[in-house]
C-alpha positions in Angstrom: 0.0 0.0 0.0 3.0 2.3 0.2 2.6 3.1 -3.5 -0.7 4.9 -2.7 0.2 6.8 0.4 1.9 9.7 -1.5 2.2 11.1 -5.0 4.1 13.9 -6.7 2.3 17.2 -7.2 0.7 17.3 -10.6 0.2 21.1 -10.6 2.1 22.7 -13.4 2.7 19.5 -15.3 0.1 20.3 -18.0 -2.2 17.9 -16.1 -5.8 18.1 -17.2 -7.1 17.0 -13.9 -5.2 19.5 -11.8 -4.3 22.3 -14.1 -7.7 23.0 -15.5 -9.1 23.9 -12.0 -8.1 26.8 -9.8 -5.2 26.2 -7.5 -7.3 26.0 -4.3 -9.7 23.4 -5.8 -9.3 19.7 -5.1 -10.1 17.9 -8.4 -12.2 14.7 -8.0 -13.6 14.8 -11.5 -11.9 13.4 -14.6 -11.1 9.7 -14.4 -7.4 9.4 -13.9 -5.4 8.7 -10.8 -2.8 10.8 -8.8 -0.6 7.8 -8.1 2.7 7.1 -9.9 2.4 4.2 -12.2 3.7 0.8 -11.2 7.5 0.7 -10.6 7.9 -1.9 -13.3 6.3 0.4 -15.9 8.4 3.4 -14.8 11.5 1.4 -15.2 10.6 0.2 -18.7 9.7 3.7 -19.9 12.9 5.1 -18.5 15.0 2.4 -20.2 13.2 3.1 -23.5 13.8 6.9 -23.0 17.6 6.3 -22.6 17.7 5.0 -26.1 17.1 8.6 -27.3 15.3 7.9 -30.6 11.6 7.8 -30.7 10.6 7.1 -34.3 7.7 5.1 -35.8 7.1 1.9 -33.8 6.7 -1.6 -35.2 4.7 -3.5 -32.5 6.8 -6.5 -31.6 5.7 -10.1 -31.1 6.4 -9.8 -27.4 3.6 -7.2 -27.1 1.0 -9.5 -28.4 2.3 -12.4 -26.3 2.0 -10.2 -23.2 -1.7 -9.5 -23.9 -2.5 -13.1 -24.5 -0.6 -14.3 -21.4 -2.2 -11.6 -19.2 -5.8 -12.4 -20.3 -5.2 -16.1 -20.1 -3.7 -16.1 -16.6 -5.6 -13.2 -15.0 -9.0 -13.3 -16.7 -9.3 -16.9 -18.1 -9.7 -15.9 -21.7 -7.5 -17.5 -24.3 -6.7 -15.0 -27.1 -4.9 -15.6 -30.4 -2.4 -12.9 -31.2 -4.0 -12.5 -34.7 -7.1 -11.2 -33.1 -5.4 -8.0 -31.7 -5.2 -4.6 -33.4 -3.2 -2.0 -31.5 -4.4 1.5 -31.7 -4.1 4.8 -29.8 -7.0 4.7 -27.4 -10.3 3.1 -26.5 -12.4 6.1 -27.6 -10.7 6.3 -31.0 -11.3 2.5 -31.3 -15.0 3.1 -30.3 -15.3 5.7 -33.1 -13.7 3.3 -35.5 -16.3 0.7 -34.6 -19.1 3.2 -35.2 -17.5 4.0 -38.6 -17.2 0.4 -39.5 -20.6 -0.9 -38.4 -23.1 2.0 -38.7 -24.4 4.5 -41.1 -25.8 8.0 -40.2 -29.3 7.5 -38.7 -28.6 4.1 -37.3 -29.3 3.5 -33.6 -26.8 2.4 -30.9 -28.1 0.6 -27.9 -26.6 1.2 -24.5 -27.4 1.0 -20.7 -27.5 4.4 -19.0 -26.1 6.2 -17.1 -22.9 5.6 -19.1 -19.5 7.0 -20.0 -20.1 10.4 -21.5 -17.8 9.9 -24.6 -20.2 7.2 -25.8 -22.7 10.0 -26.4 -20.3 12.3 -28.2 -18.9 9.5 -30.4 -22.4 8.5 -31.4 -23.3 12.1 -32.3 -20.1 12.5 -34.3 -21.1 9.7 -36.6 -24.6 10.9 -37.1 -26.2 8.0 -35.2 -28.8 8.0 -32.4 -28.3 6.8 -28.9 -31.0 4.3 -27.9 -30.9 4.4 -24.1 -32.2 1.7 -21.7 -32.0 3.1 -18.1 -30.5 0.8 -15.5 -33.0 -0.2 -12.8 -32.3 0.7 -9.2 -32.9 -1.9 -6.4 -31.7 -2.0 -2.8 -29.0 -4.4 -1.8 -27.6 -4.6 1.7 -29.1 -1.2 2.5 -27.6 0.5 -0.5 -29.0 1.5 -3.9 -27.7 -0.8 -6.6 -28.1 -1.0 -10.4 -29.5 -3.9 -12.2 -30.5 -4.4 -15.9 -34.1 -4.2 -17.0 -33.9 -7.1 -19.5 -37.5 -6.7 -20.6 -36.8 -3.1 -21.6 -33.5 -4.1 -23.2 -35.2 -6.7 -25.3 -37.9 -4.3 -26.4 -35.3 -1.7 -27.4 -33.2 -4.4 -29.2 -36.2 -5.2 -31.4 -35.7 -1.9 -33.2 -34.3 -2.8 -36.7 -32.4 0.4 -36.7 -30.1 -0.9 -33.9 -26.8 -2.0 -35.4 -24.5 -2.3 -32.4 -24.8 -2.3 -28.6 -22.1 -0.5 -26.6 -21.5 -2.3 -23.4 -19.3 -0.9 -20.6 -17.9 -3.7 -18.5 -17.2 -3.0 -15.6 -19.7 -0.2 -15.8 -18.7 3.5 -15.6 -20.2 5.3 -13.7 -22.4 2.7 -12.1 -19.5 0.8 -10.4 -21.0 -2.5 -11.3 -18.9 -5.6 -12.2 -21.4 -7.4 -14.4 -21.9 -11.1 -13.6 -21.4 -13.9 -16.1 -25.2 -14.3 -16.2 -25.9 -10.6 -16.9 -23.3 -10.6 -19.6 -24.7 -13.8 -21.1 -28.2 -12.3 -21.3 -26.9 -9.2 -23.0 -25.0 -11.3 -25.4 -28.0 -13.5 -26.2 -30.2 -10.5 -26.9 -27.6 -9.1 -29.3 -26.9 -12.5 -31.0 -30.6 -13.2 -31.6 -31.1 -9.9 -33.4 -27.9 -9.6 -35.3 -26.6 -6.7 -33.2 -22.9 -6.4 -32.8 -21.7 -6.1 -29.2 -18.9 -3.6 -28.9 -17.6 -4.0 -25.3 -15.5 -1.3 -23.6 -13.5 -3.3 -21.0 -11.0 -0.5 -20.1 -12.0 -0.7 -16.4 -11.6 -4.5 -16.3 -8.7 -4.5 -13.8 -10.7 -2.5 -11.2 -12.6 -5.1 -9.2 -13.0 -5.0 -5.4 -12.0 -8.1 -3.4 -14.8 -10.7 -3.8 -15.7 -9.7 -7.3 -14.3 -11.0 -10.6 -14.3 -9.5 -14.0 -15.6 -11.8 -16.7 -14.4 -11.0 -20.3 -17.5 -10.8 -22.4 -16.1 -12.9 -25.3 -15.0 -15.7 -23.0 -18.5 -16.6 -22.0 -19.6 -18.4 -25.2 -17.8 -19.2 -28.5 -20.7 -17.5 -30.3 -20.0 -14.3 -28.3 -16.3 -14.6 -29.2 -17.3 -14.8 -32.9 -19.7 -11.9 -32.9 -18.2 -9.2 -30.6 -15.6 -6.6 -30.7 -13.7 -6.0 -27.4 -11.9 -2.7 -26.6 -9.1 -3.0 -24.1 -6.3 -0.9 -22.6 -3.9 -1.0 -19.7 -3.9 2.8 -19.6 -6.7 3.3 -17.1 -5.6 0.6 -14.7 -1.9 1.8 -14.6 -2.5 5.5 -14.9 -0.7 5.9 -18.2 -3.4 7.4 -20.4 -0.9 9.9 -21.8 1.1 7.1 -23.4 -1.8 6.4 -25.8 -2.0 2.7 -26.2 -5.1 0.4 -26.6 -6.2 -2.7 -28.4 -9.2 -4.0 -30.4 -9.6 -7.7 -29.8 -11.8 -9.5 -32.3 -11.8 -13.1 -33.3 -14.2 -12.7 -36.3 -12.0 -12.0 -39.3 -14.7 -10.1 -41.3 -15.5 -7.8 -38.3 -11.8 -7.4 -37.6 -11.1 -6.4 -41.2 -13.8 -3.7 -41.1 -12.4 -2.2 -37.8 -8.9 -2.4 -39.1 -9.9 -0.5 -42.2 -11.7 2.2 -40.1 -8.6 2.5 -37.9 -6.4 3.1 -40.9 -8.8 5.5 -42.6 -8.9 7.5 -39.4 -5.1 7.4 -39.0 -5.1 5.9 -35.5 -2.9 2.9 -36.3 0.5 4.3 -35.3 1.1 3.8 -31.6 3.4 5.4 -29.1 6.7 3.6 -28.5 6.4 4.2 -24.8 2.9 2.7 -24.8 4.3 -0.5 -26.2 6.9 -1.1 -23.6 4.6 0.2 -20.8 2.0 -2.4 -21.7 4.5 -5.2 -21.7 5.7 -4.2 -18.2 2.2 -3.7 -16.9 1.1 -7.2 -18.0 3.6 -8.8 -15.7 3.5 -10.4 -12.2 4.8 -7.2 -10.7 2.0 -5.2 -12.4 -0.5 -7.8 -11.1 0.6 -7.4 -7.5 0.5 -3.6 -7.8 -3.1 -3.8 -9.1 -4.2 -6.1 -6.4 -3.0 -3.6 -3.7 -4.7 -0.8 -5.7 -8.1 -2.5 -5.6 -7.9 -2.9 -1.9 -7.1 0.8 -1.6 -10.1 1.7 -3.7 -12.4 -0.5 -1.7 -11.3 1.3 1.5 -11.8 4.7 -0.1 -15.4 3.7 -1.0 -16.0 2.5 2.5 -14.7 5.8 3.9 -17.1 7.8 1.7 -20.0 5.5 2.6 -19.4 6.1 6.3 -19.3 9.9 5.8 -22.6 9.8 3.8 -24.4 7.5 6.3 -23.2 9.5 9.3 -23.8 13.0 8.0 -26.1 13.2 4.9 -28.0 9.9 4.8 -30.5 11.5 2.3 -27.7 11.3 -0.3 -27.8 7.8 -1.9 -24.4 6.4 -2.5 -24.6 3.5 -5.0 -23.0 0.3 -4.0 -19.6 -0.2 -5.7 -18.1 -3.4 -6.9 -15.3 -1.9 -8.9 -13.8 1.1 -10.6 -12.7 4.1 -8.5 -15.7 6.3 -9.5 -18.4 6.7 -6.8 -21.9 7.4 -8.1 -24.4 9.3 -5.9 -28.1 10.3 -6.2 -28.4 13.9 -5.0 -31.9 14.6 -6.1 -33.1 15.3 -2.6 -30.8 18.4 -2.7 -31.9 19.4 -6.2 -35.7 19.5 -5.6 -38.0 21.3 -3.2 -40.5 19.5 -1.0 -43.2 20.0 -3.6 -41.0 18.2 -6.2 -40.2 21.3 -8.2 -36.6 21.7 -9.4 -34.4 23.9 -7.1 -31.2 23.4 -9.1 -29.8 21.0 -11.7 -27.0 18.6 -10.7 -24.6 20.8 -12.8 -25.7 23.8 -10.7 -25.2 21.8 -7.5 -21.7 20.8 -8.6 -20.8 24.4 -9.5 -22.2 25.6 -6.2 -20.0 23.1 -4.2 -17.0 24.1 -6.2 -17.6 27.8 -5.6 -18.1 27.4 -1.8 -16.2 24.2 -0.8 -13.5 24.3 -3.5 -13.8 20.7 -4.7 -14.8 19.7 -8.2 -16.8 16.5 -9.1 -18.8 15.6 -12.2 -22.4 16.3 -12.7 -24.4 13.2 -13.7 -26.2 14.8 -16.6 -23.2 14.2 -18.9 -23.7 10.5 -18.3 -27.4 10.6 -19.0 -28.7 11.0 -15.4 -29.8 14.3 -14.1 -29.7 14.6 -10.3 -26.6 12.5 -9.8 -22.8 13.2 -9.3 -19.7 11.1 -10.0 -16.7 11.4 -7.6 -13.2 10.2 -8.5 -11.6 8.5 -5.4 -8.2 7.9 -7.0 -6.0 10.1 -4.9 -3.7 9.9 -1.9 -5.2 9.6 1.6 -4.7 13.2 2.7 -6.2 14.7 -0.4 -9.0 12.1 -0.4 -9.9 12.9 3.2 -10.0 16.6 2.6 -11.8 16.3 -0.7 -14.6 14.1 0.8 -14.9 16.3 3.8 -15.4 19.4 1.6 -17.9 17.5 -0.6 -20.0 16.3 2.4 -19.8 19.7 3.9 -21.3 21.1 0.7 -24.1 18.5 0.8 -24.8 19.5 4.5 -25.0 23.2 3.5 -27.4 22.6 0.6 -29.8 20.1 2.2 
């Protein structure tokens, strides 16, 4: 846990998370971490830097072998290297899939709330988002998202739906989908000829007691019909190194994605990203990740305790993974008669103005009246940031 007790200051490093907010504001918004990356990655990047020449990079065989070994040993999915297409990021890969499989006016099915870039990518390609809201139930005294499969099936019956974007584990819901939930999603898609495009960038973030299940590993038919988007950058805090992978067994689907990636000129990868991935997908990287997930579980429990003790009218959703807490703040946004007092964006702005902490408004993820909080920072900053946030909730209730 010593890796996560301290971190270098990110102020003045052209850091989006810290340098785009005023100097007295604690940033708990954009989804990256304040921790240094795993030591094995830092060593690999420094070694590559010492070479001194950073030209166009040919992805080596060892890169593909690292991915296959990692998925086989950590996640139980046996991948063939020929299924892998390296690219610059998951969002560019998502856009390439939209380009490959849809035409303007087509519909894209997804469970909401969901990662905000899904919306913008869909709009950019002239498609329509077909949203199926997640259903809230209570589990062990906490709100918890489940899938309304009846609503999902009804939406999937629309002939205009060409792909379903699946976020697994789910951002911002904090759900680690079970094998059965993923199976039912896959069966709905398979029976209607819908292509599942599965964003698994958060797959390494699972709390103790939960296990990530690769979508394509569940059934050979899923493996043949789906496109998986994967990256080590979220888990190891190396987003700036710009490396990701499309994993697709189906040769025809893979060829379409590969063509779209080349048309959009996102096929040349960062030399540091290549060596970073190989280092990340190692036993040292795995041990670092295991400790990180324990840290995030404890951070969530800390927030849960604060909410229960001081503002129990705020509903903190039960987390199973990721480092992004999701809260229902509608009791603060509405008056007793139900009329709107403020939007969640206005609430977030108000808390930033008065308490000097920035979080994300839920409206960008498709859910008005919610906020998302990034827990991925060192203990001292985490404690102060959560204290400021809860103090803001107390003031506004």
